[in-house]
Short mmCIF file of the C-alpha atoms (twelve columns), coordinates in Angstrom:
data_MODEL
# 
_entry.id   MODEL 
# 
loop_
_atom_site.group_PDB 
_atom_site.id 
_atom_site.type_symbol 
_atom_site.label_atom_id 
_atom_site.label_alt_id 
_atom_site.label_comp_id 
_atom_site.label_asym_id 
_atom_site.label_seq_id 
_atom_site.Cartn_x 
_atom_site.Cartn_y 
_atom_site.Cartn_z 
_atom_site.pdbx_PDB_model_num 
ATOM 1   C CA . MET A 1   74.478  50.292  64.335 1 
ATOM 2   C CA . THR A 2   74.138  46.916  67.482 1 
ATOM 3   C CA . PRO A 3   72.992  48.216  70.499 1 
ATOM 4   C CA . ALA A 4   76.441  48.203  71.834 1 
ATOM 5   C CA . THR A 5   77.394  50.367  70.024 1 
ATOM 6   C CA . ALA A 6   74.305  53.029  70.441 1 
ATOM 7   C CA . ALA A 7   74.637  53.428  73.951 1 
ATOM 8   C CA . ILE A 8   78.068  55.194  73.985 1 
ATOM 9   C CA . PRO A 9   77.988  58.676  73.912 1 
ATOM 10  C CA . ALA A 10  79.540  60.697  71.626 1 
ATOM 11  C CA . ARG A 11  82.829  61.967  72.588 1 
ATOM 12  C CA . ARG A 12  82.873  65.953  72.894 1 
ATOM 13  C CA . SER A 13  85.700  68.043  72.610 1 
ATOM 14  C CA . VAL A 14  85.940  70.177  75.530 1 
ATOM 15  C CA . ALA A 15  87.936  73.475  75.684 1 
ATOM 16  C CA . TYR A 16  90.350  74.264  78.565 1 
ATOM 17  C CA . GLU A 17  89.134  77.679  78.830 1 
ATOM 18  C CA . ASP A 18  88.353  78.616  83.336 1 
ATOM 19  C CA . TRP A 19  88.782  75.669  84.239 1 
ATOM 20  C CA . ARG A 20  90.925  77.544  86.989 1 
ATOM 21  C CA . PRO A 21  90.845  80.765  88.312 1 
ATOM 22  C CA . PRO A 22  93.600  82.583  85.759 1 
ATOM 23  C CA . VAL A 23  97.098  83.657  86.978 1 
ATOM 24  C CA . VAL A 24  97.478  87.022  86.458 1 
ATOM 25  C CA . GLY A 25  101.104 89.772  86.633 1 
ATOM 26  C CA . VAL A 26  102.505 92.733  85.817 1 
ATOM 27  C CA . ALA A 27  105.984 93.311  84.436 1 
ATOM 28  C CA . LEU A 28  107.652 96.576  83.699 1 
ATOM 29  C CA . LEU A 29  109.843 97.600  80.830 1 
ATOM 30  C CA . ILE A 30  112.054 100.071 82.091 1 
ATOM 31  C CA . PRO A 31  113.613 102.182 79.758 1 
ATOM 32  C CA . VAL A 32  116.736 103.595 80.775 1 
ATOM 33  C CA . GLY A 33  118.696 106.114 79.020 1 
ATOM 34  C CA . VAL A 34  118.173 106.158 74.987 1 
ATOM 35  C CA . ALA A 35  119.078 102.667 74.510 1 
ATOM 36  C CA . GLY A 36  118.893 100.537 77.270 1 
ATOM 37  C CA . LEU A 37  116.995 98.360  79.634 1 
ATOM 38  C CA . ALA A 38  116.526 97.618  83.198 1 
ATOM 39  C CA . VAL A 39  116.419 93.700  83.534 1 
ATOM 40  C CA . ALA A 40  116.255 91.181  86.420 1 
ATOM 41  C CA . ASP A 41  118.792 88.670  86.105 1 
ATOM 42  C CA . LEU A 42  118.467 85.481  88.172 1 
ATOM 43  C CA . HIS A 43  121.764 83.540  88.142 1 
ATOM 44  C CA . GLY A 44  121.681 84.459  84.441 1 
ATOM 45  C CA . LEU A 45  117.967 84.238  83.419 1 
ATOM 46  C CA . LEU A 46  117.399 87.412  81.853 1 
ATOM 47  C CA . MET A 47  113.689 88.861  82.545 1 
ATOM 48  C CA . LEU A 48  112.361 92.182  82.829 1 
ATOM 49  C CA . PRO A 49  111.389 92.979  86.501 1 
ATOM 50  C CA . VAL A 50  107.748 90.702  87.343 1 
ATOM 51  C CA . GLY A 51  105.193 90.111  90.184 1 
ATOM 52  C CA . ASP A 52  102.137 89.011  90.386 1 
ATOM 53  C CA . ILE A 53  98.517  91.003  91.531 1 
ATOM 54  C CA . ARG A 54  97.104  90.084  94.562 1 
ATOM 55  C CA . THR A 55  93.352  89.996  95.157 1 
ATOM 56  C CA . GLY A 56  91.577  93.324  94.449 1 
ATOM 57  C CA . GLN A 57  95.089  94.900  93.309 1 
ATOM 58  C CA . SER A 58  95.185  97.060  90.401 1 
ATOM 59  C CA . PRO A 59  98.548  96.393  88.016 1 
ATOM 60  C CA . ARG A 60  99.853  99.909  88.478 1 
ATOM 61  C CA . GLU A 61  99.708  99.069  92.477 1 
ATOM 62  C CA . ALA A 62  101.356 95.529  92.041 1 
ATOM 63  C CA . ALA A 63  103.989 97.209  89.875 1 
ATOM 64  C CA . GLU A 64  105.009 99.972  92.346 1 
ATOM 65  C CA . ARG A 65  105.720 96.801  94.881 1 
ATOM 66  C CA . ILE A 66  107.881 94.896  92.392 1 
ATOM 67  C CA . LEU A 67  110.758 97.548  92.442 1 
ATOM 68  C CA . THR A 68  111.358 99.136  96.665 1 
ATOM 69  C CA . SER A 69  113.112 102.846 96.480 1 
ATOM 70  C CA . GLY A 70  112.031 105.903 98.342 1 
ATOM 71  C CA . ASP A 71  110.338 106.853 94.597 1 
ATOM 72  C CA . VAL A 72  106.865 105.632 93.059 1 
ATOM 73  C CA . LEU A 73  107.525 105.049 89.496 1 
ATOM 74  C CA . PRO A 74  106.799 108.289 87.156 1 
ATOM 75  C CA . HIS A 75  104.087 108.365 84.903 1 
ATOM 76  C CA . LEU A 76  103.467 104.488 84.976 1 
ATOM 77  C CA . ARG A 77  101.503 103.238 81.631 1 
ATOM 78  C CA . ARG A 78  100.333 99.850  79.954 1 
ATOM 79  C CA . VAL A 79  101.764 99.263  77.236 1 
ATOM 80  C CA . LEU A 80  100.832 95.984  76.674 1 
ATOM 81  C CA . VAL A 81  98.631  92.651  77.549 1 
ATOM 82  C CA . ASP A 82  99.584  89.537  76.779 1 
ATOM 83  C CA . GLN A 83  97.062  86.749  77.535 1 
ATOM 84  C CA . VAL A 84  98.246  82.734  76.813 1 
ATOM 85  C CA . GLN A 85  95.344  79.707  77.562 1 
ATOM 86  C CA . MET A 86  97.368  77.117  79.410 1 
ATOM 87  C CA . ARG A 87  96.093  73.835  79.543 1 
ATOM 88  C CA . ARG A 88  93.870  74.359  83.010 1 
ATOM 89  C CA . ARG A 89  94.274  78.560  82.736 1 
ATOM 90  C CA . LYS A 90  94.678  81.580  81.637 1 
ATOM 91  C CA . VAL A 91  98.116  83.165  82.274 1 
ATOM 92  C CA . ILE A 92  97.676  87.539  81.588 1 
ATOM 93  C CA . THR A 93  100.516 89.913  81.991 1 
ATOM 94  C CA . HIS A 94  100.238 93.828  81.972 1 
ATOM 95  C CA . VAL A 95  103.545 94.871  80.971 1 
ATOM 96  C CA . LEU A 96  103.468 98.817  82.395 1 
ATOM 97  C CA . ALA A 97  106.548 101.220 81.878 1 
ATOM 98  C CA . PRO A 98  107.400 104.348 83.119 1 
ATOM 99  C CA . THR A 99  109.075 107.786 81.827 1 
ATOM 100 C CA . PRO A 100 112.867 106.726 80.963 1 
ATOM 101 C CA . THR A 101 115.149 106.812 83.765 1 
ATOM 102 C CA . THR A 102 119.099 106.594 84.133 1 
ATOM 103 C CA . CYS A 103 121.020 104.484 85.330 1 
ATOM 104 C CA . ALA A 104 121.737 106.289 88.879 1 
ATOM 105 C CA . ALA A 105 118.186 105.850 89.724 1 
ATOM 106 C CA . ILE A 106 118.138 101.917 88.870 1 
ATOM 107 C CA . ASP A 107 121.169 102.042 91.060 1 
ATOM 108 C CA . ARG A 108 118.804 103.023 94.354 1 
ATOM 109 C CA . LEU A 109 115.691 100.320 92.949 1 
ATOM 110 C CA . VAL A 110 115.425 96.868  95.265 1 
ATOM 111 C CA . TYR A 111 114.131 94.377  93.081 1 
ATOM 112 C CA . ARG A 112 111.257 91.818  94.959 1 
ATOM 113 C CA . ASP A 113 113.614 88.805  94.870 1 
ATOM 114 C CA . PRO A 114 116.450 88.776  96.543 1 
ATOM 115 C CA . ARG A 115 118.083 85.959  94.370 1 
ATOM 116 C CA . ALA A 116 118.089 88.348  91.276 1 
ATOM 117 C CA . THR A 117 119.679 91.613  90.739 1 
ATOM 118 C CA . LEU A 118 118.655 94.097  88.890 1 
ATOM 119 C CA . ARG A 119 120.711 95.754  86.260 1 
ATOM 120 C CA . VAL A 120 121.283 97.896  83.089 1 
ATOM 121 C CA . MET A 121 121.457 96.554  79.899 1 
ATOM 122 C CA . PRO A 122 121.547 97.119  76.234 1 
ATOM 123 C CA . THR A 123 118.647 96.784  74.508 1 
ATOM 124 C CA . VAL A 124 119.370 95.048  71.623 1 
ATOM 125 C CA . GLN A 125 122.001 92.463  73.789 1 
ATOM 126 C CA . PHE A 126 118.224 91.734  76.311 1 
ATOM 127 C CA . ILE A 127 116.582 90.686  73.298 1 
ATOM 128 C CA . GLY A 128 119.209 88.820  71.338 1 
ATOM 129 C CA . GLU A 129 119.606 86.592  74.537 1 
ATOM 130 C CA . VAL A 130 116.142 86.075  76.240 1 
ATOM 131 C CA . ARG A 131 113.870 83.199  75.394 1 
ATOM 132 C CA . PRO A 132 111.361 83.493  71.813 1 
ATOM 133 C CA . GLU A 133 108.336 84.408  74.053 1 
ATOM 134 C CA . ALA A 134 109.804 87.633  76.041 1 
ATOM 135 C CA . ARG A 135 111.381 88.711  73.425 1 
ATOM 136 C CA . LEU A 136 108.070 88.646  71.604 1 
ATOM 137 C CA . ARG A 137 106.693 90.755  74.235 1 
ATOM 138 C CA . THR A 138 109.355 93.326  74.652 1 
ATOM 139 C CA . LEU A 139 109.619 94.022  71.199 1 
ATOM 140 C CA . VAL A 140 105.864 94.718  71.244 1 
ATOM 141 C CA . ALA A 141 106.371 96.622  73.846 1 
ATOM 142 C CA . LEU A 142 108.654 98.090  72.922 1 
ATOM 143 C CA . GLN A 143 106.999 99.580  70.087 1 
ATOM 144 C CA . ALA A 144 103.750 100.390 71.878 1 
ATOM 145 C CA . LEU A 145 105.889 102.947 73.916 1 
ATOM 146 C CA . ALA A 146 107.438 104.452 71.357 1 
ATOM 147 C CA . THR A 147 104.067 104.851 68.930 1 
ATOM 148 C CA . GLY A 148 102.157 105.872 72.188 1 
ATOM 149 C CA . THR A 149 99.280  103.296 72.243 1 
ATOM 150 C CA . THR A 150 98.599  99.807  73.755 1 
ATOM 151 C CA . ALA A 151 99.049  96.311  71.893 1 
ATOM 152 C CA . TRP A 152 97.457  93.189  73.095 1 
ATOM 153 C CA . ILE A 153 98.843  89.421  72.553 1 
ATOM 154 C CA . ASP A 154 96.241  86.922  72.386 1 
ATOM 155 C CA . GLY A 155 98.008  83.635  72.008 1 
ATOM 156 C CA . GLY A 156 101.166 84.722  70.396 1 
ATOM 157 C CA . VAL A 157 98.961  86.982  67.814 1 
ATOM 158 C CA . VAL A 158 99.594  90.301  67.612 1 
ATOM 159 C CA . ARG A 159 97.121  93.007  68.111 1 
ATOM 160 C CA . ALA A 160 98.272  96.167  68.309 1 
ATOM 161 C CA . GLY A 161 96.896  99.444  68.939 1 
ATOM 162 C CA . LEU A 162 93.308  98.064  69.997 1 
ATOM 163 C CA . SER A 163 91.417  99.854  73.105 1 
ATOM 164 C CA . ALA A 164 88.722  98.446  75.136 1 
ATOM 165 C CA . LYS A 165 86.249  99.875  72.768 1 
ATOM 166 C CA . GLN A 166 87.385  98.571  70.040 1 
ATOM 167 C CA . GLY A 167 87.187  95.034  71.161 1 
ATOM 168 C CA . GLY A 168 90.216  94.246  72.594 1 
ATOM 169 C CA . TYR A 169 90.826  93.501  75.892 1 
ATOM 170 C CA . LYS A 170 90.457  95.463  79.651 1 
ATOM 171 C CA . ASP A 171 92.652  95.581  82.224 1 
ATOM 172 C CA . LEU A 172 92.584  92.996  84.818 1 
ATOM 173 C CA . VAL A 173 91.855  93.614  88.657 1 
ATOM 174 C CA . HIS A 174 92.469  89.957  90.347 1 
ATOM 175 C CA . ALA A 175 89.363  89.605  92.044 1 
ATOM 176 C CA . GLY A 176 89.771  86.061  93.752 1 
ATOM 177 C CA . GLY A 177 87.397  83.738  92.701 1 
ATOM 178 C CA . PRO A 178 86.977  81.187  90.082 1 
ATOM 179 C CA . TYR A 179 85.203  84.517  88.547 1 
ATOM 180 C CA . THR A 180 87.574  88.035  87.674 1 
ATOM 181 C CA . GLU A 181 86.436  91.118  86.865 1 
ATOM 182 C CA . LEU A 182 87.516  93.422  84.540 1 
ATOM 183 C CA . VAL A 183 88.173  96.665  85.224 1 
ATOM 184 C CA . ALA A 184 90.165  99.609  84.193 1 
ATOM 185 C CA . LEU A 185 94.272  99.878  85.174 1 
ATOM 186 C CA . ASP A 186 93.551  102.430 88.076 1 
ATOM 187 C CA . LYS A 187 90.786  101.900 90.346 1 
ATOM 188 C CA . ASP A 188 89.268  105.054 89.843 1 
ATOM 189 C CA . GLY A 189 88.931  104.352 86.573 1 
# 
């Protein structure tokens, strides 16, 4: 080995994880009747109603801000946590589901984004028209809702039925700053 090549340090591979604070959001899976879903339609782009989780807010509080009406969403529970490591930050999405509702109740709700309309669509049609990532998230969330469990998707890999005690993820309350705190779905515990 020549002295010139000996002075060059070996290149190390550095993981992308935690370069920036994670992006934390919440989506609502709202069953309507026995075969429908409430979806947001943004000029032909179909998606579950979504919103961000602000600093110090729980996923439940953020979910109640997505749709406005006189009523709060009844019996809201977590059915899925989806985590993806992007190049410089994690993207974590909590999917919450209320009890099934009716078309009349959906008509009274107002979505937080005025560009989109909230409408009821057959579940099979919605699953057939969304992007593959959203399709996986919706199918796994529907299965978790039907079985009464919480599913976890980590980088596209489904880890259904895990709880925090079994080695799954806990809910994230966006605490701001470079690091975040892991806490329960409600601030109460």
